[in-house]
Backbone as CSV, one residue per row, in Angstrom:
resi,resn,N_x,N_y,N_z,CA_x,CA_y,CA_z,C_x,C_y,C_z
1,UNK,101.986,108.762,169.487,100.629,109.316,169.490,100.553,110.479,170.471
2,UNK,99.885,111.547,170.045,99.697,112.706,170.907,98.389,112.543,171.670
3,UNK,98.452,112.586,172.989,97.257,112.490,173.828,96.778,113.893,174.187
4,UNK,95.538,114.180,173.812,94.939,115.478,174.091,93.702,115.289,174.961
5,UNK,93.504,116.219,175.879,92.275,116.266,176.658,91.478,117.446,176.140
6,UNK,90.236,117.196,175.769,89.409,118.233,175.168,89.272,119.439,176.094
7,UNK,89.532,120.611,175.528,89.400,121.866,176.267,88.277,122.686,175.653
8,UNK,87.610,123.460,176.464,86.553,124.322,175.925,87.154,125.431,175.075
9,UNK,88.421,125.730,175.314,89.131,126.707,174.493,90.068,125.950,173.557
10,UNK,89.769,125.929,172.266,90.546,125.154,171.298,91.990,125.638,171.229
11,UNK,92.239,126.892,171.602,93.605,127.418,171.565,94.502,126.661,172.548
12,UNK,93.917,126.141,173.631,94.697,125.367,174.601,95.183,124.055,173.990
13,UNK,94.340,123.424,173.179,94.751,122.193,172.502,95.867,122.462,171.499
14,UNK,95.814,123.634,170.872,96.859,123.971,169.902,98.207,124.147,170.600
15,UNK,98.186,124.623,171.831,99.424,124.734,172.608,100.076,123.356,172.775
16,UNK,99.256,122.335,173.041,99.784,120.979,173.216,100.360,120.436,171.907
17,UNK,99.715,120.775,170.791,100.228,120.343,169.486,101.566,121.024,169.203
18,UNK,101.676,122.298,169.557,102.926,123.036,169.360,104.061,122.406,170.163
19,UNK,103.777,122.009,171.396,104.787,121.340,172.230,105.215,120.004,171.609
20,UNK,104.259,119.279,171.058,104.542,117.983,170.444,105.510,118.135,169.262
21,UNK,105.318,119.178,168.464,106.183,119.409,167.302,107.394,120.278,167.635
22,UNK,107.482,120.692,168.916,108.594,121.512,169.377,108.718,122.787,168.544
23,UNK,107.578,123.421,168.362,107.487,124.625,167.542,106.865,125.739,168.383
24,UNK,107.381,126.967,168.321,106.749,128.068,169.055,105.364,128.379,168.504
25,UNK,104.504,128.825,169.375,103.129,129.152,169.018,103.012,130.650,168.805
26,UNK,102.523,131.027,167.616,102.239,132.433,167.340,100.854,132.719,167.903
27,UNK,100.827,133.397,169.041,99.603,133.471,169.840,99.112,134.905,169.971
28,UNK,97.780,135.085,169.876,97.148,136.361,170.203,95.899,136.046,171.012
29,UNK,95.081,137.048,171.300,93.939,136.832,172.184,92.961,135.780,171.663
30,UNK,92.607,135.869,170.393,91.576,134.994,169.850,92.068,134.115,168.709
31,UNK,93.384,134.034,168.496,93.912,133.234,167.389,95.312,132.730,167.726
32,UNK,95.617,131.534,167.215,96.943,130.958,167.397,97.303,130.175,166.141
33,UNK,98.608,130.172,165.811,99.068,129.457,164.620,100.394,128.773,164.902
34,UNK,100.518,127.532,164.387,101.786,126.822,164.386,102.252,126.743,162.943
35,UNK,103.393,127.319,162.647,103.983,127.215,161.311,105.171,126.266,161.384
36,UNK,105.139,125.211,160.568,106.162,124.161,160.641,106.822,123.983,159.284
37,UNK,108.137,123.910,159.280,108.888,123.584,158.063,110.167,122.866,158.485
38,UNK,110.029,121.594,158.819,111.174,120.810,159.274,110.988,119.348,158.883
39,UNK,111.750,118.464,159.507,111.688,117.045,159.148,110.394,116.378,159.611
40,UNK,109.603,117.081,160.434,108.353,116.487,160.927,107.145,116.844,160.065
41,UNK,107.143,118.065,159.538,105.976,118.508,158.776,106.287,119.816,158.053
42,UNK,105.412,120.157,157.100,105.531,121.437,156.405,104.135,122.006,156.199
43,UNK,103.922,123.216,156.691,102.630,123.865,156.562,102.240,124.550,157.856
44,UNK,100.943,124.659,158.108,100.515,125.317,159.349,99.226,124.700,159.884
45,UNK,99.051,124.863,161.186,97.799,124.536,161.869,97.398,125.792,162.633
46,UNK,96.173,126.221,162.460,95.750,127.436,163.159,94.386,127.220,163.808
47,UNK,94.144,128.011,164.842,92.856,127.971,165.531,92.490,129.392,165.924
48,UNK,91.236,129.718,165.789,90.808,131.044,166.223,89.339,131.022,166.624
49,UNK,88.988,132.005,167.407,87.635,132.111,167.954,86.900,133.222,167.228
50,UNK,85.749,132.867,166.625,84.944,133.874,165.949,84.195,134.705,166.979
51,UNK,83.558,134.025,167.921,82.981,134.639,169.114,82.799,133.520,170.130
52,UNK,82.408,133.870,171.354,82.276,132.862,172.405,81.370,131.725,171.949
53,UNK,81.900,130.515,171.963,81.098,129.356,171.585,81.294,128.888,170.162
54,UNK,82.014,129.656,169.349,82.246,129.256,167.956,83.725,129.456,167.604
55,UNK,84.422,128.336,167.414,85.850,128.368,167.074,86.094,127.591,165.780
56,UNK,87.267,127.809,165.215,87.627,127.148,163.952,89.046,126.598,164.069
57,UNK,89.217,125.373,163.608,90.531,124.741,163.559,90.850,124.434,162.103
58,UNK,92.038,124.872,161.647,92.426,124.717,160.243,93.732,123.936,160.137
59,UNK,93.734,122.895,159.336,94.949,122.164,158.967,95.263,122.484,157.506
60,UNK,96.464,122.982,157.263,96.958,123.168,155.893,98.413,122.707,155.935
61,UNK,98.621,121.393,155.846,99.909,120.841,156.254,100.145,119.466,155.640
62,UNK,101.423,119.121,155.486,101.844,117.779,155.076,102.750,117.221,156.168
63,UNK,102.390,116.066,156.710,103.196,115.421,157.744,104.178,114.441,157.108
64,UNK,105.384,114.370,157.664,106.403,113.465,157.132,106.232,112.037,157.617
65,UNK,105.550,111.853,158.733,105.169,110.520,159.223,103.735,110.626,159.732
66,UNK,103.061,109.487,159.870,101.671,109.508,160.306,101.533,110.278,161.623
67,UNK,100.605,111.216,161.655,100.344,111.993,162.863,99.092,111.424,163.530
68,UNK,99.274,110.864,164.734,98.188,110.182,165.434,97.803,110.951,166.689
69,UNK,96.501,111.096,166.883,95.978,111.836,168.036,94.956,110.979,168.765
70,UNK,95.057,110.969,170.083,94.000,110.411,170.921,93.379,111.580,171.686
71,UNK,92.119,111.877,171.403,91.452,113.023,172.001,90.403,112.543,173.006
72,UNK,90.636,112.872,174.279,89.684,112.509,175.333,88.537,113.512,175.330
73,UNK,87.329,113.023,175.049,86.158,113.882,174.961,85.422,113.902,176.300
74,UNK,84.693,114.965,176.538,83.934,115.092,177.784,82.441,115.015,177.484
75,UNK,81.641,114.830,178.527,80.189,114.758,178.308,79.621,116.127,177.905
76,UNK,80.364,117.192,178.196,79.950,118.526,177.745,80.569,118.854,176.395
77,UNK,80.973,117.816,175.677,81.726,117.987,174.434,81.031,118.931,173.458
78,UNK,81.806,119.787,172.833,81.229,120.624,171.772,80.904,119.774,170.538
79,UNK,80.319,120.411,169.561,79.990,119.743,168.303,81.068,120.094,167.278
80,UNK,81.573,119.074,166.609,82.621,119.263,165.611,82.030,119.059,164.216
81,UNK,82.096,120.104,163.395,81.661,120.012,162.006,82.915,120.103,161.137
82,UNK,83.371,118.942,160.684,84.654,118.855,159.987,84.429,118.666,158.486
83,UNK,85.258,119.326,157.685,85.170,119.184,156.224,86.577,119.053,155.640
84,UNK,86.772,118.038,154.800,88.074,117.777,154.189,88.104,118.357,152.774
85,UNK,88.978,119.333,152.571,89.119,119.953,151.250,90.069,119.133,150.385
86,UNK,91.211,118.768,150.974,92.198,117.954,150.263,92.727,116.879,151.201
87,UNK,93.088,115.733,150.602,93.652,114.650,151.387,92.564,113.768,151.987
88,UNK,92.936,112.999,152.980,91.995,112.155,153.721,92.611,111.822,155.072
89,UNK,91.788,111.396,156.005,92.306,110.952,157.299,91.394,109.859,157.847
90,UNK,91.801,109.265,158.958,91.053,108.155,159.552,90.557,108.559,160.939
91,UNK,89.334,108.140,161.272,88.716,108.575,162.523,87.881,107.430,163.100
92,UNK,87.948,107.302,164.410,87.053,106.374,165.091,86.788,106.872,166.501
93,UNK,85.649,106.492,167.053,85.376,106.662,168.473,85.789,105.378,169.189
94,UNK,86.105,105.496,170.464,86.669,104.337,171.161,85.685,103.190,171.371
95,UNK,84.397,103.435,171.092,83.426,102.351,171.218,83.272,101.561,169.913
96,UNK,84.135,101.866,168.935,84.135,101.114,167.681,85.540,100.594,167.412
97,UNK,85.629,99.519,166.647,86.922,98.918,166.330,87.493,99.507,165.042
98,UNK,86.627,99.699,164.076,87.061,100.088,162.744,87.222,101.599,162.611
99,UNK,88.291,102.011,161.934,88.481,103.411,161.570,87.661,103.711,160.319
100,UNK,87.032,104.889,160.293,86.390,105.368,159.074,87.385,106.236,158.304
101,UNK,87.422,106.070,157.008,88.257,106.913,156.164,87.441,108.121,155.743
102,UNK,87.882,109.304,156.141,87.187,110.548,155.809,87.787,111.071,154.511
103,UNK,86.971,111.101,153.477,87.466,111.373,152.124,87.464,112.864,151.800
104,UNK,88.119,113.188,150.711,88.103,114.553,150.191,86.669,114.957,149.860
105,UNK,86.299,116.190,150.228,84.958,116.741,150.005,83.879,116.012,150.812
106,UNK,84.262,115.533,151.986,83.314,114.825,152.830,83.190,115.513,154.184
107,UNK,81.955,115.553,154.710,81.683,116.115,156.027,81.753,115.033,157.098
108,UNK,82.240,115.422,158.259,82.226,114.559,159.437,81.653,115.372,160.591
109,UNK,80.630,114.817,161.241,80.012,115.493,162.376,80.195,114.608,163.604
110,UNK,80.754,115.188,164.682,81.044,114.408,165.887,80.716,115.235,167.127
111,UNK,80.143,114.568,168.130,80.079,115.143,169.467,80.365,114.027,170.467
112,UNK,80.942,114.373,171.584,81.410,113.362,172.526,80.407,113.029,173.606
113,UNK,80.862,112.233,174.547,80.054,111.839,175.688,80.974,111.424,176.819
114,UNK,80.387,111.061,177.945,81.190,110.645,179.097,82.031,109.426,178.741
115,UNK,83.300,109.466,179.153,84.244,108.363,178.939,84.362,107.988,177.459
116,UNK,84.356,109.005,176.627,84.495,108.794,175.181,85.794,109.418,174.711
117,UNK,86.438,108.776,173.769,87.622,109.354,173.151,87.557,109.118,171.649
118,UNK,88.305,109.931,170.931,88.382,109.786,169.474,89.839,109.576,169.090
119,UNK,90.057,108.651,168.170,91.405,108.423,167.635,91.418,108.893,166.183
120,UNK,92.428,109.683,165.858,92.526,110.288,164.529,93.922,110.019,163.980
121,UNK,93.994,109.641,162.712,95.280,109.417,162.049,95.324,110.255,160.766
122,UNK,96.333,111.128,160.695,96.579,111.894,159.479,97.746,111.229,158.750
123,UNK,97.514,110.597,157.599,98.584,109.871,156.907,99.710,110.787,156.444
124,UNK,100.898,110.209,156.363,102.085,110.959,155.940,102.099,111.165,154.435
125,UNK,102.865,112.197,154.035,103.225,112.436,152.637,102.066,112.887,151.749
126,UNK,100.953,113.297,152.337,99.883,113.872,151.530,99.468,115.214,152.137
127,UNK,99.021,116.121,151.271,98.615,117.444,151.738,97.235,117.360,152.396
128,UNK,97.161,117.867,153.628,95.895,117.903,154.351,95.387,119.342,154.398
129,UNK,94.217,119.560,153.840,93.519,120.834,153.990,92.160,120.516,154.594
130,UNK,92.026,120.808,155.871,90.843,120.404,156.639,90.398,121.581,157.509
131,UNK,89.108,121.851,157.494,88.550,122.907,158.340,87.501,122.289,159.263
132,UNK,87.612,122.581,160.557,86.643,122.091,161.533,86.038,123.269,162.284
133,UNK,84.723,123.361,162.221,84.000,124.364,163.007,83.578,123.706,164.316
134,UNK,83.906,124.352,165.434,83.659,123.778,166.759,82.635,124.645,167.484
135,UNK,81.503,124.035,167.818,80.394,124.772,168.425,80.191,124.301,169.860
136,UNK,80.346,125.214,170.814,80.078,124.945,172.227,78.734,125.584,172.562
137,UNK,77.710,124.746,172.627,76.345,125.258,172.748,76.130,126.032,174.041
138,UNK,76.748,125.573,175.137,76.552,126.246,176.422,77.084,127.674,176.374
139,UNK,78.251,127.855,175.758,78.812,129.206,175.636,78.032,130.032,174.617
140,UNK,77.604,129.370,173.552,76.913,130.078,172.474,75.585,130.658,172.952
141,UNK,74.917,129.939,173.853,73.610,130.388,174.336,73.703,131.664,175.158
142,UNK,74.898,132.004,175.630,75.058,133.223,176.427,75.283,134.457,175.558
143,UNK,75.452,134.247,174.248,75.792,135.353,173.362,74.544,136.029,172.793
144,UNK,74.505,137.335,172.930,73.392,138.103,172.359,73.779,138.599,170.959
145,UNK,74.083,137.621,170.097,74.507,137.908,168.725,73.576,137.157,167.784
146,UNK,73.147,137.797,166.728,72.166,137.197,165.825,72.657,135.864,165.261
147,UNK,73.891,135.848,164.770,74.411,134.609,164.182,74.552,133.498,165.221
148,UNK,74.906,133.879,166.460,75.011,132.883,167.531,73.654,132.256,167.801
149,UNK,72.612,133.066,167.814,71.262,132.553,168.058,70.811,131.635,166.923
150,UNK,71.154,131.995,165.701,70.766,131.169,164.554,71.466,129.818,164.606
151,UNK,72.750,129.824,164.972,73.505,128.567,165.056,72.946,127.693,166.178
152,UNK,72.624,128.295,167.328,72.013,127.551,168.437,70.737,126.851,167.975
153,UNK,69.921,127.589,167.261,68.654,127.038,166.783,68.886,125.864,165.836
154,UNK,69.876,125.998,164.953,70.175,124.930,163.997,70.684,123.681,164.708
155,UNK,71.581,123.870,165.681,72.141,122.738,166.426,71.037,121.993,167.183
156,UNK,70.176,122.734,167.861,69.107,122.103,168.631,68.155,121.338,167.720
157,UNK,67.913,121.890,166.550,67.035,121.235,165.588,67.648,119.919,165.104
158,UNK,68.950,119.951,164.840,69.643,118.761,164.332,69.664,117.646,165.367
159,UNK,69.984,118.004,166.621,70.209,117.000,167.652,68.997,116.792,168.550
160,UNK,67.833,117.172,168.054,66.612,117.068,168.842,66.351,115.637,169.316
161,UNK,66.613,114.639,168.456,66.311,113.244,168.773,67.519,112.479,169.319
162,UNK,68.629,113.189,169.512,69.832,112.531,170.026,69.980,112.874,171.508
163,UNK,70.059,111.872,172.388,70.178,112.144,173.831,71.385,113.024,174.148
164,UNK,71.210,113.948,175.073,72.308,114.824,175.490,73.414,114.009,176.148
165,UNK,74.635,114.515,176.033,75.818,113.908,176.648,76.078,112.485,176.127
166,UNK,75.599,112.202,174.914,75.832,110.902,174.290,76.708,111.089,173.054
167,UNK,77.730,110.254,172.943,78.613,110.361,171.781,77.827,110.093,170.505
168,UNK,78.102,110.907,169.490,77.395,110.772,168.208,78.368,111.099,167.084
169,UNK,78.277,110.317,166.018,79.157,110.535,164.868,78.371,110.303,163.597
170,UNK,78.539,111.203,162.646,77.872,111.021,161.358,78.855,111.328,160.237
171,UNK,79.004,110.374,159.344,79.879,110.530,158.185,79.006,110.871,156.991
172,UNK,79.179,112.084,156.466,78.278,112.578,155.431,78.608,112.108,154.038
173,UNK,77.768,112.524,153.112,77.975,112.212,151.706,79.043,113.143,151.125
174,UNK,79.470,112.867,149.902,80.437,113.740,149.228,79.729,115.040,148.863
175,UNK,80.335,116.144,149.235,79.664,117.447,149.199,80.600,118.508,148.602
176,UNK,80.639,118.647,147.266,81.539,119.640,146.662,81.106,121.082,146.890
177,UNK,79.834,121.306,147.237,79.322,122.667,147.421,80.027,123.384,148.574
178,UNK,80.280,122.654,149.663,80.891,123.271,150.851,82.341,123.675,150.602
179,UNK,82.982,123.068,149.612,84.405,123.324,149.380,84.702,124.793,149.114
180,UNK,83.822,125.475,148.359,84.132,126.864,147.988,84.223,127.778,149.213
181,UNK,83.467,127.455,150.261,83.536,128.250,151.490,84.704,127.791,152.369
182,UNK,84.862,126.478,152.491,85.942,125.937,153.327,87.311,126.348,152.786
183,UNK,87.454,126.423,151.459,88.740,126.804,150.854,89.127,128.229,151.231
184,UNK,88.136,129.120,151.293,88.415,130.507,151.701,88.924,130.535,153.134
185,UNK,88.283,129.767,153.996,88.691,129.706,155.407,90.106,129.153,155.520
186,UNK,90.402,128.130,154.720,91.690,127.440,154.821,92.840,128.280,154.267
187,UNK,92.575,129.076,153.245,93.651,129.756,152.524,93.798,131.231,152.871
188,UNK,92.783,131.835,153.465,92.837,133.274,153.716,93.732,133.596,154.904
189,UNK,94.846,134.265,154.629,95.775,134.658,155.697,95.734,136.160,155.984
190,UNK,94.787,136.870,155.365,94.699,138.314,155.591,94.235,138.600,157.011
191,UNK,94.928,139.461,157.684,94.584,139.778,159.072,93.941,141.156,159.218
192,UNK,93.770,141.890,158.075,93.120,143.191,158.171,91.602,142.988,158.287
193,UNK,90.861,144.081,158.401,89.425,143.994,158.642,88.714,143.324,157.488
194,UNK,89.168,143.572,156.254,88.540,142.947,155.094,88.755,141.429,155.139
195,UNK,89.982,141.017,155.468,90.280,139.594,155.564,89.461,138.915,156.642
196,UNK,89.312,139.592,157.784,88.530,139.021,158.881,87.059,138.865,158.493
197,UNK,86.509,139.875,157.822,85.108,139.802,157.402,84.906,138.716,156.347
198,UNK,85.874,138.596,155.429,85.802,137.556,154.409,85.791,136.179,155.047
199,UNK,86.683,135.975,156.024,86.760,134.684,156.697,85.496,134.400,157.501
200,UNK,85.009,135.404,158.219,83.798,135.210,159.020,82.623,134.813,158.133
201,UNK,82.464,135.513,157.013,81.383,135.179,156.085,81.529,133.766,155.540
202,UNK,82.765,133.367,155.211,83.004,132.024,154.674,82.702,130.951,155.717
203,UNK,83.066,131.206,156.988,82.796,130.236,158.056,81.294,130.022,158.217
204,UNK,80.536,131.105,158.250,79.090,130.983,158.437,78.439,130.309,157.236
205,UNK,78.923,130.617,156.035,78.386,129.961,154.838,78.767,128.483,154.803
206,UNK,79.985,128.180,155.245,80.417,126.790,155.315,79.530,126.005,156.274
207,UNK,79.288,126.572,157.436,78.439,125.908,158.438,77.028,125.688,157.880
208,UNK,76.480,126.710,157.236,75.134,126.588,156.662,75.091,125.497,155.592
209,UNK,76.147,125.412,154.792,76.213,124.387,153.752,76.298,122.992,154.359
210,UNK,77.073,122.847,155.432,77.176,121.554,156.107,75.831,121.127,156.704
211,UNK,75.130,122.075,157.312,73.819,121.791,157.887,72.852,121.354,156.792
212,UNK,72.882,122.074,155.685,71.998,121.762,154.553,72.246,120.341,154.042
213,UNK,73.527,119.988,153.876,73.872,118.651,153.383,73.461,117.585,154.378
214,UNK,73.701,117.845,155.677,73.350,116.879,156.716,71.842,116.613,156.716
215,UNK,71.049,117.672,156.629,69.602,117.504,156.638,69.134,116.702,155.428
216,UNK,69.740,116.959,154.286,69.386,116.193,153.087,69.753,114.725,153.252
217,UNK,70.911,114.493,153.881,71.360,113.110,154.083,70.404,112.340,154.993
218,UNK,70.065,112.936,156.135,69.274,112.178,157.122,67.805,112.073,156.735
219,UNK,67.315,113.014,155.917,65.918,112.939,155.462,65.797,112.227,154.123
220,UNK,66.945,111.793,153.605,66.987,111.047,152.336,66.416,111.843,151.163
221,UNK,66.560,113.189,151.227,66.082,114.012,150.115,67.158,114.210,149.061
222,UNK,68.390,113.784,149.362,69.435,113.763,148.338,69.152,112.642,147.356
223,UNK,69.322,112.917,146.074,69.177,111.869,145.072,70.243,110.811,145.311
224,UNK,69.831,109.559,145.323,70.789,108.478,145.539,71.714,108.348,144.331
225,UNK,73.000,108.160,144.607,73.968,107.957,143.535,74.307,106.475,143.432
226,UNK,74.554,106.037,142.191,74.971,104.644,141.987,76.459,104.464,142.267
227,UNK,77.171,105.564,142.487,78.606,105.511,142.749,78.864,105.485,144.250
228,UNK,79.981,104.904,144.636,80.383,104.907,146.040,80.932,106.276,146.417
229,UNK,81.031,106.547,147.729,81.639,107.803,148.186,83.079,107.922,147.713
230,UNK,83.799,106.799,147.692,85.193,106.830,147.235,85.274,107.244,145.772
231,UNK,84.361,106.762,144.948,84.351,107.133,143.522,83.961,108.593,143.342
232,UNK,82.958,109.034,144.095,82.547,110.439,143.998,83.651,111.368,144.466
233,UNK,84.334,110.990,145.541,85.431,111.805,146.048,86.540,111.924,145.005
234,UNK,86.817,110.823,144.333,87.841,110.835,143.287,87.453,111.784,142.152
235,UNK,86.177,111.803,141.805,85.698,112.646,140.704,85.812,114.131,141.049
236,UNK,85.773,114.480,142.328,85.910,115.894,142.688,87.284,116.448,142.335
237,UNK,88.244,115.576,142.005,89.565,116.030,141.554,89.590,116.364,140.066
238,UNK,88.510,116.037,139.360,88.508,116.185,137.908,88.722,117.637,137.477
239,UNK,88.094,118.578,138.185,88.208,119.985,137.806,89.644,120.472,137.796
240,UNK,90.382,120.188,138.882,91.785,120.615,138.972,92.625,119.942,137.892
241,UNK,92.330,118.673,137.613,93.070,117.935,136.579,92.839,118.566,135.201
242,UNK,91.600,118.914,134.912,91.266,119.504,133.608,91.885,120.884,133.457
243,UNK,91.810,121.703,134.507,92.331,123.078,134.437,93.802,123.096,134.026
244,UNK,94.570,122.101,134.463,95.993,122.043,134.127,96.246,121.561,132.699
245,UNK,95.181,121.117,131.994,95.369,120.509,130.667,94.396,121.067,129.648
246,UNK,94.001,122.327,129.803,92.996,122.906,128.927,93.436,122.976,127.460
247,UNK,94.736,123.059,127.224,95.219,123.162,125.843,95.319,121.800,125.151
248,UNK,95.089,120.742,125.901,95.175,119.397,125.326,93.791,118.911,124.938
249,UNK,93.753,117.852,124.178,92.476,117.260,123.804,91.905,116.470,124.966
250,UNK,90.864,117.005,125.612,90.270,116.364,126.782,89.020,115.618,126.337
251,UNK,89.013,114.316,126.493,87.851,113.500,126.150,87.421,112.695,127.360
252,UNK,86.188,112.246,127.337,85.697,111.452,128.458,86.455,110.136,128.576
253,UNK,86.940,109.598,127.439,87.718,108.357,127.468,89.041,108.583,128.194
254,UNK,89.716,109.704,127.886,90.988,110.007,128.548,90.772,110.234,130.044
255,UNK,89.702,110.937,130.392,89.404,111.174,131.806,89.070,109.863,132.512
256,UNK,88.326,109.021,131.819,87.963,107.720,132.376,89.204,106.878,132.660
257,UNK,90.128,106.877,131.725,91.364,106.094,131.902,92.205,106.643,133.049
258,UNK,92.281,107.981,133.147,93.111,108.582,134.194,92.536,108.303,135.581
259,UNK,91.222,108.485,135.737,90.606,108.332,137.066,90.173,106.900,137.355
260,UNK,90.384,106.028,136.338,90.055,104.601,136.504,88.588,104.409,136.917
261,UNK,87.720,105.167,136.246,86.272,105.074,136.425,85.645,104.960,135.043
262,UNK,84.705,104.078,134.864,84.105,103.872,133.547,83.467,105.167,133.041
263,UNK,83.410,105.361,131.712,82.782,106.580,131.159,81.358,106.791,131.672
264,UNK,80.593,105.696,131.809,79.215,105.823,132.292,79.188,106.331,133.728
265,UNK,80.040,105.759,134.581,80.090,106.205,135.977,80.592,107.642,136.074
266,UNK,81.573,107.995,135.239,82.102,109.362,135.244,81.002,110.351,134.873
267,UNK,80.251,110.014,133.855,79.146,110.882,133.418,78.101,111.004,134.529
268,UNK,77.749,109.873,135.147,76.762,109.891,136.230,77.271,110.669,137.445
269,UNK,78.579,110.517,137.739,79.158,111.200,138.887,79.173,112.713,138.716
270,UNK,79.545,113.187,137.521,79.558,114.632,137.256,78.138,115.192,137.310
271,UNK,77.197,114.447,136.764,75.809,114.919,136.787,75.273,114.958,138.227
272,UNK,75.650,113.962,139.036,75.194,113.910,140.425,75.802,115.044,141.246
273,UNK,77.113,115.286,141.079,77.813,116.280,141.904,77.574,117.710,141.431
274,UNK,77.522,117.906,140.099,77.505,119.274,139.569,76.300,119.568,138.687
275,UNK,75.439,118.571,138.487,74.239,118.793,137.687,74.515,119.064,136.230
276,UNK,75.580,118.481,135.688,75.998,118.772,134.321,76.580,117.532,133.667
277,UNK,76.642,117.539,132.332,77.344,116.477,131.630,78.846,116.739,131.710
278,UNK,79.644,115.733,131.415,81.104,115.915,131.431,81.515,116.982,130.430
279,UNK,80.925,116.932,129.223,81.276,117.909,128.191,80.987,119.337,128.610
280,UNK,79.787,119.566,129.161,79.419,120.917,129.601,80.268,121.367,130.779
281,UNK,80.561,120.445,131.687,81.376,120.767,132.851,82.770,121.213,132.423
282,UNK,83.377,120.485,131.505,84.717,120.828,131.016,84.682,122.166,130.280
283,UNK,83.641,122.384,129.461,83.567,123.637,128.711,83.394,124.823,129.645
284,UNK,82.613,124.651,130.697,82.442,125.726,131.678,83.750,126.023,132.414
285,UNK,84.571,124.991,132.619,85.893,125.215,133.205,86.751,126.063,132.273
286,UNK,86.650,125.809,130.975,87.396,126.619,130.001,86.978,128.086,130.088
287,UNK,85.674,128.322,130.143,85.184,129.702,130.199,85.561,130.371,131.522
288,UNK,85.487,129.624,132.602,85.876,130.178,133.899,87.337,130.566,133.929
289,UNK,88.180,129.720,133.329,89.615,130.033,133.264,89.855,131.249,132.377
290,UNK,89.107,131.365,131.278,89.250,132.531,130.400,88.923,133.815,131.157
291,UNK,87.846,133.792,131.906,87.455,134.965,132.694,88.546,135.319,133.707
292,UNK,89.113,134.297,134.344,90.180,134.534,135.316,91.397,135.170,134.643
293,UNK,91.749,134.701,133.453,92.898,135.253,132.735,92.651,136.704,132.336
294,UNK,91.424,137.028,131.952,91.102,138.430,131.651,91.257,139.293,132.907
295,UNK,90.896,138.733,134.055,90.954,139.481,135.320,92.391,139.695,135.805
296,UNK,93.278,138.768,135.491,94.586,138.752,136.158,95.785,138.950,135.225
297,UNK,95.539,139.019,133.908,96.661,139.176,132.978,96.331,140.244,131.936
298,UNK,97.339,140.579,131.136,97.153,141.510,130.020,97.092,140.784,128.684
299,UNK,96.870,139.497,128.707,96.790,138.717,127.473,95.612,139.187,126.625
300,UNK,95.798,139.149,125.293,94.686,139.536,124.426,93.698,138.383,124.271
301,UNK,92.602,138.649,123.584,91.515,137.671,123.496,91.965,136.400,122.799
302,UNK,92.735,136.545,121.726,93.210,135.362,120.991,94.108,134.502,121.866
303,UNK,94.999,135.125,122.605,95.908,134.379,123.486,95.122,133.623,124.562
304,UNK,94.147,134.301,125.152,93.330,133.665,126.187,92.544,132.495,125.605
305,UNK,91.934,132.725,124.459,91.134,131.666,123.820,91.962,130.418,123.569
306,UNK,93.184,130.601,123.076,94.047,129.456,122.799,94.522,128.774,124.082
307,UNK,94.769,129.569,125.114,95.230,128.992,126.379,94.172,128.096,127.031
308,UNK,92.899,128.437,126.791,91.843,127.621,127.393,91.335,126.544,126.448
309,UNK,91.950,126.444,125.266,91.654,125.325,124.377,90.394,125.454,123.553
310,UNK,89.981,126.696,123.217,88.815,126.894,122.346,89.322,127.369,120.992
311,UNK,89.079,126.582,119.953,89.674,126.840,118.631,88.961,127.964,117.882
312,UNK,87.652,128.028,117.952,86.877,128.971,117.149,86.684,130.295,117.871
313,UNK,87.106,131.392,117.193,86.953,132.723,117.786,85.482,133.103,117.906
314,UNK,84.700,132.802,116.872,83.277,133.170,116.904,82.529,132.374,117.973
315,UNK,82.863,131.092,118.089,82.213,130.264,119.114,82.567,130.751,120.520
316,UNK,83.825,131.166,120.702,84.269,131.674,121.995,83.444,132.884,122.400
317,UNK,83.224,133.808,121.459,82.439,135.011,121.754,80.999,134.667,122.118
318,UNK,80.416,133.736,121.348,79.016,133.364,121.575,78.826,132.721,122.952
319,UNK,79.669,131.731,123.265,79.477,130.992,124.516,79.874,131.839,125.732
320,UNK,80.879,132.709,125.582,81.277,133.581,126.688,80.131,134.536,127.031
321,UNK,79.503,135.103,125.993,78.395,136.028,126.230,77.203,135.294,126.832
322,UNK,76.961,134.061,126.373,75.837,133.291,126.890,76.008,133.021,128.385
323,UNK,77.262,132.763,128.798,77.507,132.429,130.212,77.587,133.668,131.091
324,UNK,78.251,134.742,130.582,78.512,135.912,131.437,77.730,137.155,131.036
325,UNK,76.938,137.064,129.966,76.097,138.176,129.567,76.828,139.327,128.912
326,UNK,78.063,139.092,128.455,78.875,140.146,127.868,79.917,139.520,126.948
327,UNK,80.236,140.204,125.865,81.248,139.687,124.944,82.635,139.730,125.580
328,UNK,83.547,138.836,125.158,84.906,138.864,125.710,85.582,140.224,125.543
329,UNK,85.393,140.857,124.377,86.021,142.167,124.138,85.492,143.212,125.111
330,UNK,84.184,143.186,125.372,83.593,144.142,126.316,84.056,143.860,127.741
331,UNK,84.137,142.566,128.082,84.576,142.216,129.427,86.009,142.642,129.659
332,UNK,86.865,142.439,128.653,88.265,142.828,128.784,88.418,144.336,128.944
333,UNK,87.639,145.086,128.164,87.685,146.556,128.275,87.198,147.020,129.639
334,UNK,86.141,146.391,130.130,85.598,146.754,131.444,86.614,146.448,132.556
335,UNK,87.318,145.312,132.387,88.333,144.937,133.375,89.445,145.973,133.429
336,UNK,89.853,146.442,132.253,90.891,147.474,132.219,90.436,148.728,132.947
């Protein structure tokens, strides 16, 4: 187990992780990265500072054995807004016995207190894609930056009824909306100005999405689902599964058998997470993939239509125009 003492500068904690894996740290003023490809792990862990008081920690890695961390938290502990894109991990505070399993597409919100520690286990042999936004309110309040002031206001609003310097943990509902922003943060390796702006925008949107979900959870304004978080988390894999099989006959029965969830629960889960029926959700995936192929390949319309599993040429034109406001032929010409 790696023992860490919480630092106000997250880059210092990354130095300790680098020593643990015996890997050199690629370090700059406001960013650090550990790239690992050995018998211990494959992938990278990075940390960077957006501005004083707001840092980001990214895991995009597969461990060969369970990676266990004991993190000693302080009473001035920052706020951790964690989101799991892929994989899962286990988390507990030292005042509890049981570990919570943090699922794919789930938010975890934690802040520490005096004599508090957190134990975290990242299981072996699975890909972990996790983004954590770390907010240090004391540092953030010194910043004369519009976004810093907005984040301060949001944090104070959230924790208004929670005593200061008291450990707090909240395990959120399954939240597929935040994934689109967290994925950009996790995967964007561009270091030029465009890449930096893209990442900054994604971080702020991710944080806003997490706040929105948290408020809905605690005020009970989210529609209650009849499915468990584990079932909903499993259903968030459906899109990737379908995209790889667009040319095959995809039915709700086949999806139900694969995900080991009844057709009724699958239908309810898709409607709860995405506001759509299974049939419409799958068809929209076909159209989205078609648009992507037009953007990235020189395939003709017939080839694209067949690759996404739509048999009728006339139907393809009608539904593509209905969704994107333009015929496939016009879209392809415009792309060229």
